[in-house]
C-alpha positions as semicolon CSV with decimal commas, in nm:
position;residue;x (nm);y (nm);z (nm)
1;M;-1,787;-0,973;-3,624
2;S;-1,594;-1,129;-3,912
3;S;-1,505;-0,928;-4,221
4;L;-1,663;-1,180;-4,458
5;E;-1,925;-1,050;-4,699
6;Y;-2,259;-1,226;-4,747
7;I;-2,156;-1,375;-5,080
8;D;-1,851;-1,530;-4,911
9;L;-2,065;-1,667;-4,629
10;D;-2,304;-1,817;-4,884
11;K;-2,025;-2,000;-5,068
12;I;-1,888;-2,141;-4,745
13;D;-2,239;-2,247;-4,645
14;Q;-2,287;-2,422;-4,981
15;L;-1,967;-2,622;-4,936
16;F;-2,006;-2,730;-4,574
17;N;-2,376;-2,711;-4,481
18;A;-2,629;-2,968;-4,603
19;G;-2,967;-2,908;-4,441
20;G;-2,826;-2,841;-4,096
21;Y;-2,554;-3,104;-4,119
22;V;-2,184;-3,025;-4,163
23;L;-2,007;-3,284;-4,378
24;D;-2,012;-3,624;-4,201
25;F;-1,985;-3,486;-3,847
26;S;-2,208;-3,604;-3,566
27;T;-2,282;-3,334;-3,308
28;P;-2,027;-3,468;-3,053
29;K;-1,765;-3,510;-3,325
30;F;-1,828;-3,158;-3,461
31;N;-1,798;-3,011;-3,110
32;S;-1,476;-3,207;-3,063
33;F;-1,343;-3,084;-3,399
34;T;-1,419;-2,717;-3,327
35;I;-1,275;-2,740;-2,973
36;N;-0,953;-2,879;-3,117
37;S;-0,945;-2,608;-3,386
38;I;-1,053;-2,292;-3,201
39;G;-1,125;-2,396;-2,842
40;I;-1,505;-2,358;-2,878
41;P;-1,769;-2,637;-2,903
42;L;-1,991;-2,455;-3,155
43;C;-2,315;-2,651;-3,118
44;E;-2,291;-2,627;-2,741
45;E;-2,202;-2,258;-2,765
46;Y;-2,503;-2,162;-2,979
47;G;-2,752;-2,440;-2,900
48;L;-2,826;-2,479;-3,271
49;S;-2,776;-2,741;-3,541
50;K;-2,426;-2,797;-3,678
51;G;-2,497;-2,601;-3,996
52;K;-2,662;-2,307;-3,820
53;S;-2,391;-2,297;-3,554
54;L;-2,122;-2,284;-3,822
55;W;-2,304;-2,003;-4,009
56;K;-2,350;-1,800;-3,691
57;F;-1,984;-1,838;-3,600
58;I;-1,837;-1,746;-3,941
59;E;-2,074;-1,449;-3,954
60;N;-2,001;-1,316;-3,606
61;G;-1,668;-1,466;-3,496
62;E;-1,334;-1,289;-3,486
63;D;-1,144;-1,308;-3,815
64;H;-0,847;-1,502;-3,680
65;L;-1,073;-1,772;-3,530
66;V;-1,297;-1,792;-3,836
67;N;-0,987;-1,820;-4,053
68;K;-0,843;-2,101;-3,839
69;L;-1,166;-2,303;-3,839
70;L;-1,221;-2,261;-4,213
71;L;-0,867;-2,374;-4,293
72;D;-0,908;-2,679;-4,069
73;L;-1,245;-2,765;-4,226
74;L;-1,100;-2,726;-4,577
75;K;-0,812;-2,957;-4,487
76;Y;-1,058;-3,212;-4,349
77;Y;-1,275;-3,179;-4,661
78;E;-0,978;-3,227;-4,893
79;N;-0,869;-3,543;-4,712
80;K;-1,220;-3,687;-4,678
81;Y;-1,371;-3,603;-5,017
82;Q;-1,074;-3,614;-5,250
83;S;-1,247;-3,841;-5,502
84;K;-1,555;-3,616;-5,516
85;L;-1,339;-3,310;-5,580
86;K;-1,166;-3,490;-5,867
87;S;-1,489;-3,611;-6,028
88;D;-1,702;-3,297;-5,984
89;P;-1,555;-2,981;-6,148
90;S;-1,824;-2,752;-6,003
91;L;-1,754;-2,879;-5,653
92;A;-1,380;-2,839;-5,705
93;K;-1,440;-2,481;-5,821
94;L;-1,649;-2,405;-5,509
95;F;-1,381;-2,563;-5,288
96;D;-1,108;-2,347;-5,445
97;E;-1,321;-2,034;-5,404
98;C;-1,374;-2,109;-5,034
99;K;-1,002;-2,172;-4,994
100;T;-0,928;-1,833;-5,153
101;I;-1,179;-1,668;-4,918
102;A;-1,015;-1,824;-4,612
103;N;-0,661;-1,739;-4,725
104;S;-0,754;-1,378;-4,796
105;M;-0,895;-1,308;-4,449
106;P;-0,703;-1,045;-4,250
107;V;-0,509;-1,223;-3,976
108;N;-0,218;-1,076;-3,780
109;N;0,022;-1,194;-3,514
110;D;-0,163;-1,010;-3,238
111;A;-0,480;-1,198;-3,327
112;I;-0,297;-1,530;-3,325
113;R;-0,149;-1,443;-2,986
114;R;-0,496;-1,361;-2,854
115;Q;-0,619;-1,697;-2,980
116;A;-0,339;-1,878;-2,799
117;D;-0,415;-1,684;-2,481
118;S;-0,782;-1,771;-2,513
119;I;-0,712;-2,142;-2,547
120;R;-0,473;-2,135;-2,252
121;E;-0,738;-1,965;-2,040
122;K;-0,995;-2,224;-2,143
123;F;-0,775;-2,514;-2,035
124;N;-0,888;-2,541;-1,677
125;T;-1,037;-2,827;-1,481
126;E;-1,387;-2,764;-1,622
127;Y;-1,256;-2,748;-1,978
128;M;-1,050;-3,064;-1,930
129;D;-1,352;-3,250;-1,793
130;K;-1,559;-3,139;-2,093
131;Q;-1,289;-3,256;-2,333
132;I;-1,278;-3,591;-2,156
133;D;-1,657;-3,626;-2,183
134;I;-1,640;-3,567;-2,558
135;L;-1,350;-3,809;-2,582
136;T;-1,519;-4,090;-2,395
137;N;-1,847;-4,042;-2,583
138;S;-1,667;-4,114;-2,911
139;I;-1,501;-4,440;-2,798
140;D;-1,781;-4,661;-2,929
141;S;-1,917;-4,437;-3,204
142;N;-1,580;-4,340;-3,355
143;P;-1,278;-4,527;-3,212
144;T;-1,045;-4,373;-3,472
145;D;-1,136;-4,019;-3,369
146;A;-1,109;-4,109;-2,998
147;I;-0,753;-4,237;-3,045
148;G;-0,651;-3,917;-3,223
149;K;-0,815;-3,692;-2,964
150;A;-0,648;-3,883;-2,677
151;K;-0,306;-3,775;-2,802
152;E;-0,427;-3,419;-2,864
153;L;-0,566;-3,389;-2,510
154;L;-0,228;-3,486;-2,365
155;E;-0,053;-3,237;-2,595
156;S;-0,291;-2,956;-2,490
157;C;-0,236;-3,029;-2,121
158;C;0,144;-3,033;-2,151
159;K;0,158;-2,719;-2,364
160;T;-0,066;-2,532;-2,120
161;I;0,142;-2,630;-1,816
162;L;0,472;-2,546;-1,988
163;D;0,337;-2,213;-2,110
164;K;0,210;-2,119;-1,764
165;K;0,556;-2,200;-1,626
166;G;0,719;-1,973;-1,883
167;V;0,886;-2,251;-2,083
168;L;0,952;-2,168;-2,448
169;I;0,794;-2,449;-2,649
170;D;0,949;-2,561;-2,976
171;K;0,675;-2,617;-3,233
172;N;0,857;-2,930;-3,352
173;W;0,844;-3,102;-3,012
174;S;0,673;-3,438;-3,022
175;V;0,418;-3,540;-2,761
176;E;0,693;-3,750;-2,601
177;R;0,920;-3,446;-2,569
178;L;0,631;-3,234;-2,438
179;T;0,555;-3,495;-2,171
180;K;0,921;-3,520;-2,068
181;E;0,956;-3,142;-2,043
182;T;0,635;-3,118;-1,842
183;C;0,751;-3,388;-1,600
184;K;1,086;-3,213;-1,571
185;N;0,927;-2,878;-1,484
186;L;0,689;-3,042;-1,237
187;K;0,985;-3,231;-1,085
188;L;0,823;-3,562;-1,172
189;S;1,119;-3,714;-1,353
190;P;1,264;-4,034;-1,202
191;D;1,585;-3,840;-1,125
192;D;1,385;-3,610;-0,895
193;I;1,303;-3,897;-0,660
194;E;1,549;-3,948;-0,375
195;D;1,686;-4,300;-0,352
196;S;1,611;-4,292;0,020
197;A;1,240;-4,235;-0,041
198;K;1,011;-4,523;0,046
199;A;0,952;-4,748;-0,257
200;S;1,167;-4,513;-0,466
201;D;1,238;-4,780;-0,727
202;V;0,867;-4,838;-0,785
203;I;0,792;-4,465;-0,800
204;K;1,073;-4,412;-1,051
205;K;0,944;-4,694;-1,265
206;V;0,589;-4,553;-1,271
207;L;0,708;-4,200;-1,353
208;G;0,935;-4,332;-1,625
209;N;0,636;-4,499;-1,785
210;L;0,461;-4,164;-1,834
211;S;0,683;-4,099;-2,136
212;G;0,615;-4,452;-2,252
213;I;0,242;-4,378;-2,263
214;S;0,298;-4,063;-2,472
215;I;0,516;-4,259;-2,715
216;G;0,250;-4,528;-2,743
217;L;-0,027;-4,274;-2,807
218;A;0,177;-4,109;-3,082
219;E;0,265;-4,439;-3,246
220;L;-0,096;-4,558;-3,226
221;R;-0,240;-4,232;-3,352
222;N;-0,030;-4,210;-3,669
223;P;-0,164;-4,525;-3,838
224;Y;-0,496;-4,558;-3,655
225;G;-0,604;-4,224;-3,507
226;G;-0,799;-3,936;-3,657
227;G;-0,612;-3,646;-3,813
228;H;-0,427;-3,832;-4,089
229;G;-0,545;-3,931;-4,436
230;K;-0,620;-4,300;-4,473
231;K;-0,604;-4,539;-4,769
232;A;-0,925;-4,674;-4,921
233;D;-0,866;-5,018;-4,766
234;Y;-0,800;-4,876;-4,420
235;K;-0,942;-5,075;-4,129
236;G;-0,957;-4,901;-3,794
237;L;-0,911;-5,045;-3,449
238;T;-1,203;-5,133;-3,224
239;S;-1,358;-4,968;-2,920
240;R;-1,143;-5,169;-2,681
241;H;-0,827;-5,024;-2,838
242;A;-0,975;-4,674;-2,820
243;R;-1,070;-4,734;-2,456
244;L;-0,710;-4,829;-2,378
245;A;-0,571;-4,519;-2,553
246;T;-0,820;-4,276;-2,400
247;G;-0,797;-4,431;-2,053
248;S;-0,418;-4,400;-2,057
249;A;-0,428;-4,039;-2,180
250;I;-0,695;-3,934;-1,930
251;T;-0,503;-4,087;-1,638
252;V;-0,181;-3,907;-1,734
253;V;-0,359;-3,575;-1,799
254;H;-0,537;-3,588;-1,463
255;F;-0,209;-3,665;-1,286
256;L;-0,011;-3,389;-1,456
257;W;-0,286;-3,127;-1,422
258;E;-0,356;-3,206;-1,057
259;T;0,018;-3,197;-0,983
260;Y;0,043;-2,856;-1,149
261;L;-0,257;-2,720;-0,954
262;E;-0,123;-2,858;-0,626
263;Q;0,221;-2,702;-0,682
264;E;0,067;-2,370;-0,782
265;G;-0,144;-2,374;-0,466
266;N;0,158;-2,442;-0,249
267;D;0,350;-2,155;-0,413
268;N;0,077;-1,903;-0,334
């Protein structure tokens, strides 16, 4: 159970909950947001509305997870509703109070480590398939969010594989570097293919393009994907662009994850 008092819960509820809705999130988008933040699809977890699921979680969740989700929601709120915060002093005051509540929550390194362990445990074939379902469901309804989540899915897969192989991950590594390191540890780099192997030149070319896909996802996500503030005149890409980004990411993630599972099975 979280350490938040009822008055704190009420302020958070006032800021984020509007009659069962949470900001501008649809249910799939809210589940996707909370999975990305804390590894839990809240509406699916509790079987309740977005607002009630959020209340139940911040009331009963572990402090470090509640803290992480609140900080992510506050960041989203600040980016999405900047003009409202500037024009409404009472809303700005409530926002600042909620930010103070989140920043004052007791969080320690052990809790953060437990969170990381929890997310790593959740990234299995079932979890990946669920992430992909959420991703594909948002292609038509929210192409911008789908493009952003495509890159994040690839990042999560690479980080999980590298962590399970005992590789120390630099927090500043780009998705391109993560993909290269993952391929290296799975012996999927072009240099790992013997020249004498059948169709070795074709295999090397295909494997070399894995990094190219990660670069493309990163470059596409920055101006067009979710997760970054946009200008007022921003125009997003269409579903066909999102379908290309998500299809590429899903193909690479399946390949890397299945390679990892196959190698682990052979080692046992």
